[in-house]
C-alpha positions, 0 to 999 in steps of 0.5 A: 475803643473805650480806651480811645474815647476815655483818652479824648475825654481826658484831653477835652477835660484838660483843655477846658481846665487850661482855658479856664485857668488862662482866663484867670492868669492874666488878671492875676498876673496884672494884680502881681505886677501892680500890687506885688506886696498885697494879698488878693482878698478871696472875695475878689479872687472869686470875681475874676473871669473864667474862659467861658464866662459860665458864672455870668451866663448861669446867673442871668439865664436862670429865671430866678436871677440869683444875683438879684436876691443877694444882700450886697445887691440890695444894699445900694449906698448910704443915701439909697435903700428906698426900694421895694426890698428894704422892709423884707431886708431889715427883718432877716438875721443877716441884716439885724446882725450886720449893723450896730451902734458905734458905742457897741464897738468897745472891748467888753461889749456883746454882739449877736452876729451872723458871720456866715462865710460868703454871706450874700454873695452876688455869684457873678464875675467879671466878663472875660475879654472875649465876652466884653467885645460882644456885650452892650456898653455899660451905659444907661442909654444901652439899658434895653440892649443889655436886658436883651443880651442878658435875657431879662424881662424889662419888668423883672427885678433884674431890670430894676437893679440893672437900671439902678446900678447904671443910674448910680454909676452915672450920677454920683451922689455927693453924700457918698463922698469923693472920687466915686467910680464903678469898675467893671474889670479887675484892671479898672478897679486896680487902676482907680484905687492906685490913683486915688490912694497915691503914694506907691503900691508897696503899702497898699492893702485890701481887706474883705470879710475873713472866711475863718471862725466858728458857727458861720451858718447861725446867729451867735453871741460874741463878746468884743475882745479887741478893736484896732483902727485900720484906716480913716476917711481920706486914707481909705477907699470902700468898694461895694457890689452893685446889681448886675449880671456881672461883677460891678464894684462901686468905689468911693471915699466915704465921708466921716468913715473909719475902718476897724479890725475886730476880734470876737470870742464866741460866748458859748465855746470860747472860739475867737473870730476876726472881722472888719467893721466900718463906722460912719460918723456923718450920716445927718444927710442920709436918707431915713430909708437907709436899711441900717437906720431901719434895722437899728431903729435910729435916725439920720445923724446917728453914728452907725457901724456895720461888719463887712459883707463878703464882697465888700472891699476896704482898701488902705495904705498899711 
């Protein structure tokens, strides 16, 4: 009897594993077909749907609404930041070490940086095809239906972020550059990027914050030993996570923006770490409430840089 029960349990476990794997297989096959020479960033891999969408349900049916507390969710765009979390955010070590001035992006400069792996992860995934069929549309006119579906109270932080995200996606701000788009699936994301960065898929690249290095759970002093330009404004697309119960990427071509690869050396242990940073030179029209200005104590018009967060994506042609 025990043997039969054990066999039944193993069969059930195997079937569950096959189901979870199959949900990712379609997305991965699509990626490999469209972008055969482009490695998928780890952060995007962790955004792929699972068969039962547990990542969606666990993040929304939890009273804490974990995804509303991520740094990425709160960084809603360059013109924004004027909501209740900005003052609290600007004093966290992750925020104070994410932003820096462009003059400090030179070999020999020293920066104190928090390079924690997966920092601020929104902890949500794209919906599976099955879940998509039962969900309300991703539209502000269906906000109340979305709140009911995801068990979010109308006065909660979750409701505030969901409303802000829908509004951001439906009312593009010219300050954020050209070709703005919100992607709610991997297929939608890849389609947008490949059509925006025309020229074939063989040389298209996607980067996010690397997950290698030392001292990933603390603030560390680093010396900048290498800076290399990756791409400039018209040749790159930046995608950021917005606050929603499932993965939503807000993508655009930000004005006056350059992406860099940065090599850092730990001042204490001499260990090298690789990172990516983005610098913005056209900030005169940005809101004075932008969290980067608050952290650095500067005003609009200042050239501001920041390291990529875990779920930030920068696409470019290599």
